[in-house]
mmCIF entry with sequence, helices, sheets and N, C-alpha, C, O atoms, coordinates in Angstrom:
data_MODEL
# 
_entry.id   MODEL 
# 
_entity.id                         1 
_entity.type                       polymer 
_entity.pdbx_number_of_molecules   1 
# 
_entity_poly.entity_id                      1 
_entity_poly.type                           'polypeptide(L)' 
_entity_poly.nstd_linkage                   no 
_entity_poly.nstd_monomer                   no 
_entity_poly.pdbx_seq_one_letter_code       
;(UNK)(UNK)(UNK)(UNK)(UNK)(UNK)(UNK)(UNK)(UNK)(UNK)(UNK)(UNK)(UNK)(UNK)(UNK)(UNK)
(UNK)(UNK)(UNK)(UNK)(UNK)(UNK)(UNK)(UNK)(UNK)(UNK)(UNK)(UNK)(UNK)(UNK)(UNK)(UNK)
(UNK)(UNK)(UNK)(UNK)(UNK)(UNK)(UNK)(UNK)(UNK)(UNK)(UNK)(UNK)(UNK)(UNK)(UNK)(UNK)
(UNK)(UNK)(UNK)(UNK)(UNK)
;
_entity_poly.pdbx_seq_one_letter_code_can   XXXXXXXXXXXXXXXXXXXXXXXXXXXXXXXXXXXXXXXXXXXXXXXXXXXXX 
_entity_poly.pdbx_strand_id                 A 
# 
loop_
_entity_poly_seq.entity_id 
_entity_poly_seq.num 
_entity_poly_seq.mon_id 
_entity_poly_seq.hetero 
1 1  UNK n 
1 2  UNK n 
1 3  UNK n 
1 4  UNK n 
1 5  UNK n 
1 6  UNK n 
1 7  UNK n 
1 8  UNK n 
1 9  UNK n 
1 10 UNK n 
1 11 UNK n 
1 12 UNK n 
1 13 UNK n 
1 14 UNK n 
1 15 UNK n 
1 16 UNK n 
1 17 UNK n 
1 18 UNK n 
1 19 UNK n 
1 20 UNK n 
1 21 UNK n 
1 22 UNK n 
1 23 UNK n 
1 24 UNK n 
1 25 UNK n 
1 26 UNK n 
1 27 UNK n 
1 28 UNK n 
1 29 UNK n 
1 30 UNK n 
1 31 UNK n 
1 32 UNK n 
1 33 UNK n 
1 34 UNK n 
1 35 UNK n 
1 36 UNK n 
1 37 UNK n 
1 38 UNK n 
1 39 UNK n 
1 40 UNK n 
1 41 UNK n 
1 42 UNK n 
1 43 UNK n 
1 44 UNK n 
1 45 UNK n 
1 46 UNK n 
1 47 UNK n 
1 48 UNK n 
1 49 UNK n 
1 50 UNK n 
1 51 UNK n 
1 52 UNK n 
1 53 UNK n 
# 
_struct_asym.id          A 
_struct_asym.entity_id   1 
# 
loop_
_struct_conf.conf_type_id 
_struct_conf.id 
_struct_conf.pdbx_PDB_helix_id 
_struct_conf.beg_label_comp_id 
_struct_conf.beg_label_asym_id 
_struct_conf.beg_label_seq_id 
_struct_conf.pdbx_beg_PDB_ins_code 
_struct_conf.end_label_comp_id 
_struct_conf.end_label_asym_id 
_struct_conf.end_label_seq_id 
_struct_conf.pdbx_end_PDB_ins_code 
_struct_conf.beg_auth_comp_id 
_struct_conf.beg_auth_asym_id 
_struct_conf.beg_auth_seq_id 
_struct_conf.end_auth_comp_id 
_struct_conf.end_auth_asym_id 
_struct_conf.end_auth_seq_id 
_struct_conf.pdbx_PDB_helix_class 
_struct_conf.details 
_struct_conf.pdbx_PDB_helix_length 
HELX_P HELX_P1 AA1 UNK A 13 ? UNK A 15 ? UNK A 13 UNK A 15 5 ? 3 
HELX_P HELX_P2 AA2 UNK A 18 ? UNK A 26 ? UNK A 18 UNK A 26 1 ? 9 
HELX_P HELX_P3 AA3 UNK A 39 ? UNK A 42 ? UNK A 39 UNK A 42 1 ? 4 
# 
_struct_conf_type.id          HELX_P 
_struct_conf_type.criteria    ? 
_struct_conf_type.reference   ? 
# 
_struct_sheet.id               AA1 
_struct_sheet.type             ? 
_struct_sheet.number_strands   2 
_struct_sheet.details          ? 
# 
_struct_sheet_order.sheet_id     AA1 
_struct_sheet_order.range_id_1   1 
_struct_sheet_order.range_id_2   2 
_struct_sheet_order.offset       ? 
_struct_sheet_order.sense        parallel 
# 
loop_
_struct_sheet_range.sheet_id 
_struct_sheet_range.id 
_struct_sheet_range.beg_label_comp_id 
_struct_sheet_range.beg_label_asym_id 
_struct_sheet_range.beg_label_seq_id 
_struct_sheet_range.pdbx_beg_PDB_ins_code 
_struct_sheet_range.end_label_comp_id 
_struct_sheet_range.end_label_asym_id 
_struct_sheet_range.end_label_seq_id 
_struct_sheet_range.pdbx_end_PDB_ins_code 
_struct_sheet_range.beg_auth_comp_id 
_struct_sheet_range.beg_auth_asym_id 
_struct_sheet_range.beg_auth_seq_id 
_struct_sheet_range.end_auth_comp_id 
_struct_sheet_range.end_auth_asym_id 
_struct_sheet_range.end_auth_seq_id 
AA1 1 UNK A 29 ? UNK A 31 ? UNK A 29 UNK A 31 
AA1 2 UNK A 50 ? UNK A 52 ? UNK A 50 UNK A 52 
# 
loop_
_atom_site.group_PDB 
_atom_site.id 
_atom_site.type_symbol 
_atom_site.label_atom_id 
_atom_site.label_alt_id 
_atom_site.label_comp_id 
_atom_site.label_asym_id 
_atom_site.label_entity_id 
_atom_site.label_seq_id 
_atom_site.pdbx_PDB_ins_code 
_atom_site.Cartn_x 
_atom_site.Cartn_y 
_atom_site.Cartn_z 
_atom_site.occupancy 
_atom_site.B_iso_or_equiv 
_atom_site.pdbx_formal_charge 
_atom_site.auth_seq_id 
_atom_site.auth_comp_id 
_atom_site.auth_asym_id 
_atom_site.auth_atom_id 
_atom_site.pdbx_PDB_model_num 
ATOM 1   N N  . UNK A 1 1  ? 15.390 10.622  -1.901  1.00 0.00 ? 1  UNK A N  1 
ATOM 2   C CA . UNK A 1 1  ? 14.130 9.928   -1.966  1.00 0.00 ? 1  UNK A CA 1 
ATOM 3   C C  . UNK A 1 1  ? 14.365 8.475   -1.557  1.00 0.00 ? 1  UNK A C  1 
ATOM 4   O O  . UNK A 1 1  ? 15.342 7.851   -1.972  1.00 0.00 ? 1  UNK A O  1 
ATOM 5   N N  . UNK A 1 2  ? 13.476 7.959   -0.755  1.00 0.00 ? 2  UNK A N  1 
ATOM 6   C CA . UNK A 1 2  ? 13.530 6.564   -0.320  1.00 0.00 ? 2  UNK A CA 1 
ATOM 7   C C  . UNK A 1 2  ? 12.374 5.805   -0.951  1.00 0.00 ? 2  UNK A C  1 
ATOM 8   O O  . UNK A 1 2  ? 11.251 6.306   -1.015  1.00 0.00 ? 2  UNK A O  1 
ATOM 9   N N  . UNK A 1 3  ? 12.657 4.592   -1.416  1.00 0.00 ? 3  UNK A N  1 
ATOM 10  C CA . UNK A 1 3  ? 11.631 3.731   -2.002  1.00 0.00 ? 3  UNK A CA 1 
ATOM 11  C C  . UNK A 1 3  ? 11.479 2.502   -1.117  1.00 0.00 ? 3  UNK A C  1 
ATOM 12  O O  . UNK A 1 3  ? 12.470 1.875   -0.743  1.00 0.00 ? 3  UNK A O  1 
ATOM 13  N N  . UNK A 1 4  ? 10.250 2.160   -0.786  1.00 0.00 ? 4  UNK A N  1 
ATOM 14  C CA . UNK A 1 4  ? 9.954  0.966   0.010   1.00 0.00 ? 4  UNK A CA 1 
ATOM 15  C C  . UNK A 1 4  ? 9.105  0.027   -0.837  1.00 0.00 ? 4  UNK A C  1 
ATOM 16  O O  . UNK A 1 4  ? 8.217  0.468   -1.566  1.00 0.00 ? 4  UNK A O  1 
ATOM 17  N N  . UNK A 1 5  ? 9.383  -1.266  -0.736  1.00 0.00 ? 5  UNK A N  1 
ATOM 18  C CA . UNK A 1 5  ? 8.562  -2.280  -1.387  1.00 0.00 ? 5  UNK A CA 1 
ATOM 19  C C  . UNK A 1 5  ? 7.784  -3.004  -0.298  1.00 0.00 ? 5  UNK A C  1 
ATOM 20  O O  . UNK A 1 5  ? 8.371  -3.507  0.659   1.00 0.00 ? 5  UNK A O  1 
ATOM 21  N N  . UNK A 1 6  ? 6.474  -3.055  -0.442  1.00 0.00 ? 6  UNK A N  1 
ATOM 22  C CA . UNK A 1 6  ? 5.613  -3.699  0.550   1.00 0.00 ? 6  UNK A CA 1 
ATOM 23  C C  . UNK A 1 6  ? 4.907  -4.854  -0.143  1.00 0.00 ? 6  UNK A C  1 
ATOM 24  O O  . UNK A 1 6  ? 4.190  -4.652  -1.123  1.00 0.00 ? 6  UNK A O  1 
ATOM 25  N N  . UNK A 1 7  ? 5.106  -6.047  0.359   1.00 0.00 ? 7  UNK A N  1 
ATOM 26  C CA . UNK A 1 7  ? 4.467  -7.221  -0.234  1.00 0.00 ? 7  UNK A CA 1 
ATOM 27  C C  . UNK A 1 7  ? 2.974  -7.239  0.037   1.00 0.00 ? 7  UNK A C  1 
ATOM 28  O O  . UNK A 1 7  ? 2.515  -6.810  1.096   1.00 0.00 ? 7  UNK A O  1 
ATOM 29  N N  . UNK A 1 8  ? 2.226  -7.737  -0.928  1.00 0.00 ? 8  UNK A N  1 
ATOM 30  C CA . UNK A 1 8  ? 0.772  -7.828  -0.776  1.00 0.00 ? 8  UNK A CA 1 
ATOM 31  C C  . UNK A 1 8  ? 0.364  -9.065  0.005   1.00 0.00 ? 8  UNK A C  1 
ATOM 32  O O  . UNK A 1 8  ? -0.815 -9.246  0.309   1.00 0.00 ? 8  UNK A O  1 
ATOM 33  N N  . UNK A 1 9  ? 1.319  -9.911  0.330   1.00 0.00 ? 9  UNK A N  1 
ATOM 34  C CA . UNK A 1 9  ? 1.026  -11.096 1.133   1.00 0.00 ? 9  UNK A CA 1 
ATOM 35  C C  . UNK A 1 9  ? 0.215  -12.129 0.371   1.00 0.00 ? 9  UNK A C  1 
ATOM 36  O O  . UNK A 1 9  ? 0.181  -12.119 -0.860  1.00 0.00 ? 9  UNK A O  1 
ATOM 37  N N  . UNK A 1 10 ? -0.444 -13.026 1.112   1.00 0.00 ? 10 UNK A N  1 
ATOM 38  C CA . UNK A 1 10 ? -1.183 -14.114 0.475   1.00 0.00 ? 10 UNK A CA 1 
ATOM 39  C C  . UNK A 1 10 ? -2.547 -13.693 -0.079  1.00 0.00 ? 10 UNK A C  1 
ATOM 40  O O  . UNK A 1 10 ? -3.282 -14.528 -0.606  1.00 0.00 ? 10 UNK A O  1 
ATOM 41  N N  . UNK A 1 11 ? -2.885 -12.432 0.033   1.00 0.00 ? 11 UNK A N  1 
ATOM 42  C CA . UNK A 1 11 ? -4.131 -11.957 -0.566  1.00 0.00 ? 11 UNK A CA 1 
ATOM 43  C C  . UNK A 1 11 ? -5.125 -11.346 0.393   1.00 0.00 ? 11 UNK A C  1 
ATOM 44  O O  . UNK A 1 11 ? -5.894 -10.472 -0.005  1.00 0.00 ? 11 UNK A O  1 
ATOM 45  N N  . UNK A 1 12 ? -5.139 -11.775 1.643   1.00 0.00 ? 12 UNK A N  1 
ATOM 46  C CA . UNK A 1 12 ? -6.082 -11.212 2.616   1.00 0.00 ? 12 UNK A CA 1 
ATOM 47  C C  . UNK A 1 12 ? -5.569 -9.846  3.081   1.00 0.00 ? 12 UNK A C  1 
ATOM 48  O O  . UNK A 1 12 ? -4.460 -9.739  3.603   1.00 0.00 ? 12 UNK A O  1 
ATOM 49  N N  . UNK A 1 13 ? -6.371 -8.819  2.891   1.00 0.00 ? 13 UNK A N  1 
ATOM 50  C CA . UNK A 1 13 ? -5.947 -7.452  3.198   1.00 0.00 ? 13 UNK A CA 1 
ATOM 51  C C  . UNK A 1 13 ? -5.617 -7.250  4.673   1.00 0.00 ? 13 UNK A C  1 
ATOM 52  O O  . UNK A 1 13 ? -4.801 -6.391  5.006   1.00 0.00 ? 13 UNK A O  1 
ATOM 53  N N  . UNK A 1 14 ? -6.230 -8.021  5.557   1.00 0.00 ? 14 UNK A N  1 
ATOM 54  C CA . UNK A 1 14 ? -5.979 -7.831  6.990   1.00 0.00 ? 14 UNK A CA 1 
ATOM 55  C C  . UNK A 1 14 ? -4.670 -8.474  7.456   1.00 0.00 ? 14 UNK A C  1 
ATOM 56  O O  . UNK A 1 14 ? -4.358 -8.433  8.646   1.00 0.00 ? 14 UNK A O  1 
ATOM 57  N N  . UNK A 1 15 ? -3.906 -9.064  6.543   1.00 0.00 ? 15 UNK A N  1 
ATOM 58  C CA . UNK A 1 15 ? -2.627 -9.669  6.913   1.00 0.00 ? 15 UNK A CA 1 
ATOM 59  C C  . UNK A 1 15 ? -1.435 -8.748  6.653   1.00 0.00 ? 15 UNK A C  1 
ATOM 60  O O  . UNK A 1 15 ? -0.289 -9.179  6.787   1.00 0.00 ? 15 UNK A O  1 
ATOM 61  N N  . UNK A 1 16 ? -1.682 -7.487  6.284   1.00 0.00 ? 16 UNK A N  1 
ATOM 62  C CA . UNK A 1 16 ? -0.592 -6.540  6.080   1.00 0.00 ? 16 UNK A CA 1 
ATOM 63  C C  . UNK A 1 16 ? 0.138  -6.324  7.410   1.00 0.00 ? 16 UNK A C  1 
ATOM 64  O O  . UNK A 1 16 ? -0.486 -6.324  8.471   1.00 0.00 ? 16 UNK A O  1 
ATOM 65  N N  . UNK A 1 17 ? 1.448  -6.142  7.348   1.00 0.00 ? 17 UNK A N  1 
ATOM 66  C CA . UNK A 1 17 ? 2.207  -5.909  8.575   1.00 0.00 ? 17 UNK A CA 1 
ATOM 67  C C  . UNK A 1 17 ? 1.962  -4.489  9.081   1.00 0.00 ? 17 UNK A C  1 
ATOM 68  O O  . UNK A 1 17 ? 1.524  -3.619  8.328   1.00 0.00 ? 17 UNK A O  1 
ATOM 69  N N  . UNK A 1 18 ? 2.246  -4.268  10.348  1.00 0.00 ? 18 UNK A N  1 
ATOM 70  C CA . UNK A 1 18 ? 2.119  -2.920  10.912  1.00 0.00 ? 18 UNK A CA 1 
ATOM 71  C C  . UNK A 1 18 ? 3.050  -1.957  10.196  1.00 0.00 ? 18 UNK A C  1 
ATOM 72  O O  . UNK A 1 18 ? 2.673  -0.822  9.904   1.00 0.00 ? 18 UNK A O  1 
ATOM 73  N N  . UNK A 1 19 ? 4.271  -2.412  9.913   1.00 0.00 ? 19 UNK A N  1 
ATOM 74  C CA . UNK A 1 19 ? 5.228  -1.548  9.215   1.00 0.00 ? 19 UNK A CA 1 
ATOM 75  C C  . UNK A 1 19 ? 4.693  -1.192  7.827   1.00 0.00 ? 19 UNK A C  1 
ATOM 76  O O  . UNK A 1 19 ? 4.786  -0.039  7.404   1.00 0.00 ? 19 UNK A O  1 
ATOM 77  N N  . UNK A 1 20 ? 4.136  -2.170  7.120   1.00 0.00 ? 20 UNK A N  1 
ATOM 78  C CA . UNK A 1 20 ? 3.572  -1.903  5.798   1.00 0.00 ? 20 UNK A CA 1 
ATOM 79  C C  . UNK A 1 20 ? 2.439  -0.898  5.863   1.00 0.00 ? 20 UNK A C  1 
ATOM 80  O O  . UNK A 1 20 ? 2.351  0.003   5.029   1.00 0.00 ? 20 UNK A O  1 
ATOM 81  N N  . UNK A 1 21 ? 1.581  -1.047  6.841   1.00 0.00 ? 21 UNK A N  1 
ATOM 82  C CA . UNK A 1 21 ? 0.464  -0.123  7.023   1.00 0.00 ? 21 UNK A CA 1 
ATOM 83  C C  . UNK A 1 21 ? 0.961  1.290   7.316   1.00 0.00 ? 21 UNK A C  1 
ATOM 84  O O  . UNK A 1 21 ? 0.445  2.261   6.763   1.00 0.00 ? 21 UNK A O  1 
ATOM 85  N N  . UNK A 1 22 ? 1.951  1.399   8.175   1.00 0.00 ? 22 UNK A N  1 
ATOM 86  C CA . UNK A 1 22 ? 2.508  2.720   8.530   1.00 0.00 ? 22 UNK A CA 1 
ATOM 87  C C  . UNK A 1 22 ? 3.195  3.374   7.338   1.00 0.00 ? 22 UNK A C  1 
ATOM 88  O O  . UNK A 1 22 ? 3.082  4.583   7.133   1.00 0.00 ? 22 UNK A O  1 
ATOM 89  N N  . UNK A 1 23 ? 3.913  2.567   6.551   1.00 0.00 ? 23 UNK A N  1 
ATOM 90  C CA . UNK A 1 23 ? 4.573  3.118   5.368   1.00 0.00 ? 23 UNK A CA 1 
ATOM 91  C C  . UNK A 1 23 ? 3.546  3.626   4.362   1.00 0.00 ? 23 UNK A C  1 
ATOM 92  O O  . UNK A 1 23 ? 3.716  4.705   3.794   1.00 0.00 ? 23 UNK A O  1 
ATOM 93  N N  . UNK A 1 24 ? 2.493  2.865   4.140   1.00 0.00 ? 24 UNK A N  1 
ATOM 94  C CA . UNK A 1 24 ? 1.451  3.314   3.216   1.00 0.00 ? 24 UNK A CA 1 
ATOM 95  C C  . UNK A 1 24 ? 0.792  4.598   3.718   1.00 0.00 ? 24 UNK A C  1 
ATOM 96  O O  . UNK A 1 24 ? 0.471  5.484   2.926   1.00 0.00 ? 24 UNK A O  1 
ATOM 97  N N  . UNK A 1 25 ? 0.594  4.696   5.012   1.00 0.00 ? 25 UNK A N  1 
ATOM 98  C CA . UNK A 1 25 ? -0.057 5.877   5.593   1.00 0.00 ? 25 UNK A CA 1 
ATOM 99  C C  . UNK A 1 25 ? 0.798  7.131   5.463   1.00 0.00 ? 25 UNK A C  1 
ATOM 100 O O  . UNK A 1 25 ? 0.277  8.246   5.507   1.00 0.00 ? 25 UNK A O  1 
ATOM 101 N N  . UNK A 1 26 ? 2.106  6.953   5.304   1.00 0.00 ? 26 UNK A N  1 
ATOM 102 C CA . UNK A 1 26 ? 2.992  8.117   5.276   1.00 0.00 ? 26 UNK A CA 1 
ATOM 103 C C  . UNK A 1 26 ? 3.559  8.435   3.892   1.00 0.00 ? 26 UNK A C  1 
ATOM 104 O O  . UNK A 1 26 ? 4.272  9.426   3.738   1.00 0.00 ? 26 UNK A O  1 
ATOM 105 N N  . UNK A 1 27 ? 3.260  7.621   2.889   1.00 0.00 ? 27 UNK A N  1 
ATOM 106 C CA . UNK A 1 27 ? 3.872  7.857   1.576   1.00 0.00 ? 27 UNK A CA 1 
ATOM 107 C C  . UNK A 1 27 ? 3.046  8.857   0.753   1.00 0.00 ? 27 UNK A C  1 
ATOM 108 O O  . UNK A 1 27 ? 1.816  8.820   0.779   1.00 0.00 ? 27 UNK A O  1 
ATOM 109 N N  . UNK A 1 28 ? 3.730  9.748   0.023   1.00 0.00 ? 28 UNK A N  1 
ATOM 110 C CA . UNK A 1 28 ? 3.013  10.702  -0.824  1.00 0.00 ? 28 UNK A CA 1 
ATOM 111 C C  . UNK A 1 28 ? 2.566  10.094  -2.153  1.00 0.00 ? 28 UNK A C  1 
ATOM 112 O O  . UNK A 1 28 ? 1.613  10.575  -2.766  1.00 0.00 ? 28 UNK A O  1 
ATOM 113 N N  . UNK A 1 29 ? 3.257  9.029   -2.603  1.00 0.00 ? 29 UNK A N  1 
ATOM 114 C CA . UNK A 1 29 ? 2.941  8.366   -3.869  1.00 0.00 ? 29 UNK A CA 1 
ATOM 115 C C  . UNK A 1 29 ? 2.973  6.865   -3.648  1.00 0.00 ? 29 UNK A C  1 
ATOM 116 O O  . UNK A 1 29 ? 3.889  6.350   -3.005  1.00 0.00 ? 29 UNK A O  1 
ATOM 117 N N  . UNK A 1 30 ? 1.984  6.159   -4.172  1.00 0.00 ? 30 UNK A N  1 
ATOM 118 C CA . UNK A 1 30 ? 1.921  4.698   -4.050  1.00 0.00 ? 30 UNK A CA 1 
ATOM 119 C C  . UNK A 1 30 ? 1.764  4.090   -5.439  1.00 0.00 ? 30 UNK A C  1 
ATOM 120 O O  . UNK A 1 30 ? 0.748  4.285   -6.106  1.00 0.00 ? 30 UNK A O  1 
ATOM 121 N N  . UNK A 1 31 ? 2.793  3.346   -5.865  1.00 0.00 ? 31 UNK A N  1 
ATOM 122 C CA . UNK A 1 31 ? 2.737  2.601   -7.129  1.00 0.00 ? 31 UNK A CA 1 
ATOM 123 C C  . UNK A 1 31 ? 2.319  1.184   -6.790  1.00 0.00 ? 31 UNK A C  1 
ATOM 124 O O  . UNK A 1 31 ? 2.891  0.572   -5.889  1.00 0.00 ? 31 UNK A O  1 
ATOM 125 N N  . UNK A 1 32 ? 1.333  0.654   -7.493  1.00 0.00 ? 32 UNK A N  1 
ATOM 126 C CA . UNK A 1 32 ? 0.854  -0.693  -7.172  1.00 0.00 ? 32 UNK A CA 1 
ATOM 127 C C  . UNK A 1 32 ? 0.374  -1.398  -8.435  1.00 0.00 ? 32 UNK A C  1 
ATOM 128 O O  . UNK A 1 32 ? 0.056  -0.757  -9.437  1.00 0.00 ? 32 UNK A O  1 
ATOM 129 N N  . UNK A 1 33 ? 0.326  -2.714  -8.373  1.00 0.00 ? 33 UNK A N  1 
ATOM 130 C CA . UNK A 1 33 ? -0.182 -3.522  -9.487  1.00 0.00 ? 33 UNK A CA 1 
ATOM 131 C C  . UNK A 1 33 ? -1.630 -3.876  -9.179  1.00 0.00 ? 33 UNK A C  1 
ATOM 132 O O  . UNK A 1 33 ? -1.897 -4.768  -8.373  1.00 0.00 ? 33 UNK A O  1 
ATOM 133 N N  . UNK A 1 34 ? -2.550 -3.191  -9.809  1.00 0.00 ? 34 UNK A N  1 
ATOM 134 C CA . UNK A 1 34 ? -3.968 -3.382  -9.540  1.00 0.00 ? 34 UNK A CA 1 
ATOM 135 C C  . UNK A 1 34 ? -4.469 -4.793  -9.775  1.00 0.00 ? 34 UNK A C  1 
ATOM 136 O O  . UNK A 1 34 ? -5.494 -5.193  -9.223  1.00 0.00 ? 34 UNK A O  1 
ATOM 137 N N  . UNK A 1 35 ? -3.749 -5.552  -10.596 1.00 0.00 ? 35 UNK A N  1 
ATOM 138 C CA . UNK A 1 35 ? -4.178 -6.920  -10.884 1.00 0.00 ? 35 UNK A CA 1 
ATOM 139 C C  . UNK A 1 35 ? -3.922 -7.869  -9.719  1.00 0.00 ? 35 UNK A C  1 
ATOM 140 O O  . UNK A 1 35 ? -4.515 -8.947  -9.660  1.00 0.00 ? 35 UNK A O  1 
ATOM 141 N N  . UNK A 1 36 ? -3.038 -7.479  -8.784  1.00 0.00 ? 36 UNK A N  1 
ATOM 142 C CA . UNK A 1 36 ? -2.736 -8.367  -7.653  1.00 0.00 ? 36 UNK A CA 1 
ATOM 143 C C  . UNK A 1 36 ? -2.919 -7.723  -6.284  1.00 0.00 ? 36 UNK A C  1 
ATOM 144 O O  . UNK A 1 36 ? -2.878 -8.417  -5.268  1.00 0.00 ? 36 UNK A O  1 
ATOM 145 N N  . UNK A 1 37 ? -3.119 -6.416  -6.242  1.00 0.00 ? 37 UNK A N  1 
ATOM 146 C CA . UNK A 1 37 ? -3.265 -5.717  -4.963  1.00 0.00 ? 37 UNK A CA 1 
ATOM 147 C C  . UNK A 1 37 ? -4.742 -5.454  -4.695  1.00 0.00 ? 37 UNK A C  1 
ATOM 148 O O  . UNK A 1 37 ? -5.443 -4.875  -5.525  1.00 0.00 ? 37 UNK A O  1 
ATOM 149 N N  . UNK A 1 38 ? -5.200 -5.883  -3.534  1.00 0.00 ? 38 UNK A N  1 
ATOM 150 C CA . UNK A 1 38 ? -6.587 -5.672  -3.137  1.00 0.00 ? 38 UNK A CA 1 
ATOM 151 C C  . UNK A 1 38 ? -6.848 -4.178  -2.911  1.00 0.00 ? 38 UNK A C  1 
ATOM 152 O O  . UNK A 1 38 ? -6.025 -3.498  -2.298  1.00 0.00 ? 38 UNK A O  1 
ATOM 153 N N  . UNK A 1 39 ? -7.977 -3.663  -3.397  1.00 0.00 ? 39 UNK A N  1 
ATOM 154 C CA . UNK A 1 39 ? -8.319 -2.263  -3.139  1.00 0.00 ? 39 UNK A CA 1 
ATOM 155 C C  . UNK A 1 39 ? -8.375 -1.946  -1.640  1.00 0.00 ? 39 UNK A C  1 
ATOM 156 O O  . UNK A 1 39 ? -8.169 -0.802  -1.237  1.00 0.00 ? 39 UNK A O  1 
ATOM 157 N N  . UNK A 1 40 ? -8.654 -2.958  -0.823  1.00 0.00 ? 40 UNK A N  1 
ATOM 158 C CA . UNK A 1 40 ? -8.685 -2.754  0.630   1.00 0.00 ? 40 UNK A CA 1 
ATOM 159 C C  . UNK A 1 40 ? -7.327 -2.304  1.160   1.00 0.00 ? 40 UNK A C  1 
ATOM 160 O O  . UNK A 1 40 ? -7.266 -1.525  2.111   1.00 0.00 ? 40 UNK A O  1 
ATOM 161 N N  . UNK A 1 41 ? -6.241 -2.779  0.561   1.00 0.00 ? 41 UNK A N  1 
ATOM 162 C CA . UNK A 1 41 ? -4.906 -2.383  1.014   1.00 0.00 ? 41 UNK A CA 1 
ATOM 163 C C  . UNK A 1 41 ? -4.664 -0.896  0.782   1.00 0.00 ? 41 UNK A C  1 
ATOM 164 O O  . UNK A 1 41 ? -3.959 -0.250  1.558   1.00 0.00 ? 41 UNK A O  1 
ATOM 165 N N  . UNK A 1 42 ? -5.242 -0.360  -0.274  1.00 0.00 ? 42 UNK A N  1 
ATOM 166 C CA . UNK A 1 42 ? -5.034 1.050   -0.587  1.00 0.00 ? 42 UNK A CA 1 
ATOM 167 C C  . UNK A 1 42 ? -5.729 1.963   0.413   1.00 0.00 ? 42 UNK A C  1 
ATOM 168 O O  . UNK A 1 42 ? -5.440 3.159   0.459   1.00 0.00 ? 42 UNK A O  1 
ATOM 169 N N  . UNK A 1 43 ? -6.637 1.421   1.209   1.00 0.00 ? 43 UNK A N  1 
ATOM 170 C CA . UNK A 1 43 ? -7.295 2.218   2.243   1.00 0.00 ? 43 UNK A CA 1 
ATOM 171 C C  . UNK A 1 43 ? -6.320 2.613   3.350   1.00 0.00 ? 43 UNK A C  1 
ATOM 172 O O  . UNK A 1 43 ? -6.629 3.483   4.164   1.00 0.00 ? 43 UNK A O  1 
ATOM 173 N N  . UNK A 1 44 ? -5.147 1.981   3.387   1.00 0.00 ? 44 UNK A N  1 
ATOM 174 C CA . UNK A 1 44 ? -4.123 2.349   4.363   1.00 0.00 ? 44 UNK A CA 1 
ATOM 175 C C  . UNK A 1 44 ? -3.417 3.643   3.958   1.00 0.00 ? 44 UNK A C  1 
ATOM 176 O O  . UNK A 1 44 ? -2.751 4.271   4.782   1.00 0.00 ? 44 UNK A O  1 
ATOM 177 N N  . UNK A 1 45 ? -3.559 4.044   2.694   1.00 0.00 ? 45 UNK A N  1 
ATOM 178 C CA . UNK A 1 45 ? -2.938 5.278   2.219   1.00 0.00 ? 45 UNK A CA 1 
ATOM 179 C C  . UNK A 1 45 ? -3.697 6.483   2.768   1.00 0.00 ? 45 UNK A C  1 
ATOM 180 O O  . UNK A 1 45 ? -4.914 6.447   2.952   1.00 0.00 ? 45 UNK A O  1 
ATOM 181 N N  . UNK A 1 46 ? -2.947 7.539   3.020   1.00 0.00 ? 46 UNK A N  1 
ATOM 182 C CA . UNK A 1 46 ? -3.549 8.774   3.530   1.00 0.00 ? 46 UNK A CA 1 
ATOM 183 C C  . UNK A 1 46 ? -4.358 9.462   2.428   1.00 0.00 ? 46 UNK A C  1 
ATOM 184 O O  . UNK A 1 46 ? -4.072 9.286   1.244   1.00 0.00 ? 46 UNK A O  1 
ATOM 185 N N  . UNK A 1 47 ? -5.360 10.239  2.818   1.00 0.00 ? 47 UNK A N  1 
ATOM 186 C CA . UNK A 1 47 ? -6.080 11.036  1.818   1.00 0.00 ? 47 UNK A CA 1 
ATOM 187 C C  . UNK A 1 47 ? -5.084 11.941  1.092   1.00 0.00 ? 47 UNK A C  1 
ATOM 188 O O  . UNK A 1 47 ? -4.202 12.527  1.720   1.00 0.00 ? 47 UNK A O  1 
ATOM 189 N N  . UNK A 1 48 ? -5.223 12.050  -0.203  1.00 0.00 ? 48 UNK A N  1 
ATOM 190 C CA . UNK A 1 48 ? -4.316 12.890  -0.980  1.00 0.00 ? 48 UNK A CA 1 
ATOM 191 C C  . UNK A 1 48 ? -3.108 12.156  -1.537  1.00 0.00 ? 48 UNK A C  1 
ATOM 192 O O  . UNK A 1 48 ? -2.355 12.720  -2.330  1.00 0.00 ? 48 UNK A O  1 
ATOM 193 N N  . UNK A 1 49 ? -2.912 10.897  -1.130  1.00 0.00 ? 49 UNK A N  1 
ATOM 194 C CA . UNK A 1 49 ? -1.809 10.113  -1.682  1.00 0.00 ? 49 UNK A CA 1 
ATOM 195 C C  . UNK A 1 49 ? -2.060 9.901   -3.170  1.00 0.00 ? 49 UNK A C  1 
ATOM 196 O O  . UNK A 1 49 ? -3.170 9.550   -3.571  1.00 0.00 ? 49 UNK A O  1 
ATOM 197 N N  . UNK A 1 50 ? -1.035 10.114  -3.988  1.00 0.00 ? 50 UNK A N  1 
ATOM 198 C CA . UNK A 1 50 ? -1.164 9.868   -5.425  1.00 0.00 ? 50 UNK A CA 1 
ATOM 199 C C  . UNK A 1 50 ? -1.044 8.369   -5.654  1.00 0.00 ? 50 UNK A C  1 
ATOM 200 O O  . UNK A 1 50 ? -0.010 7.773   -5.351  1.00 0.00 ? 50 UNK A O  1 
ATOM 201 N N  . UNK A 1 51 ? -2.102 7.756   -6.191  1.00 0.00 ? 51 UNK A N  1 
ATOM 202 C CA . UNK A 1 51 ? -2.133 6.316   -6.454  1.00 0.00 ? 51 UNK A CA 1 
ATOM 203 C C  . UNK A 1 51 ? -1.902 6.078   -7.940  1.00 0.00 ? 51 UNK A C  1 
ATOM 204 O O  . UNK A 1 51 ? -2.603 6.636   -8.785  1.00 0.00 ? 51 UNK A O  1 
ATOM 205 N N  . UNK A 1 52 ? -0.908 5.241   -8.250  1.00 0.00 ? 52 UNK A N  1 
ATOM 206 C CA . UNK A 1 52 ? -0.567 4.943   -9.641  1.00 0.00 ? 52 UNK A CA 1 
ATOM 207 C C  . UNK A 1 52 ? -0.617 3.442   -9.847  1.00 0.00 ? 52 UNK A C  1 
ATOM 208 O O  . UNK A 1 52 ? 0.164  2.697   -9.255  1.00 0.00 ? 52 UNK A O  1 
ATOM 209 N N  . UNK A 1 53 ? -1.539 3.005   -10.688 1.00 0.00 ? 53 UNK A N  1 
ATOM 210 C CA . UNK A 1 53 ? -1.704 1.580   -10.998 1.00 0.00 ? 53 UNK A CA 1 
ATOM 211 C C  . UNK A 1 53 ? -0.827 1.236   -12.185 1.00 0.00 ? 53 UNK A C  1 
ATOM 212 O O  . UNK A 1 53 ? -0.805 0.087   -12.624 1.00 0.00 ? 53 UNK A O  1 
# 
C-alpha cells in the first residue's frame, strides 16, 4: 500500500497541483481534515472513493 500526502495549499481550491488532482482521482480512500480542506478539493476524488474526515 502506498500513502500520499497532498497539501491543501493556501486555501483556494483551484491552486491544487496536477499531480495532487490525479492522485485524488485515483485513490480508493481519502483521509482529510474537514476543518482545513475545502469541499471543492474533494470533487477531484472519483465517484465511490471512501471519504474519511
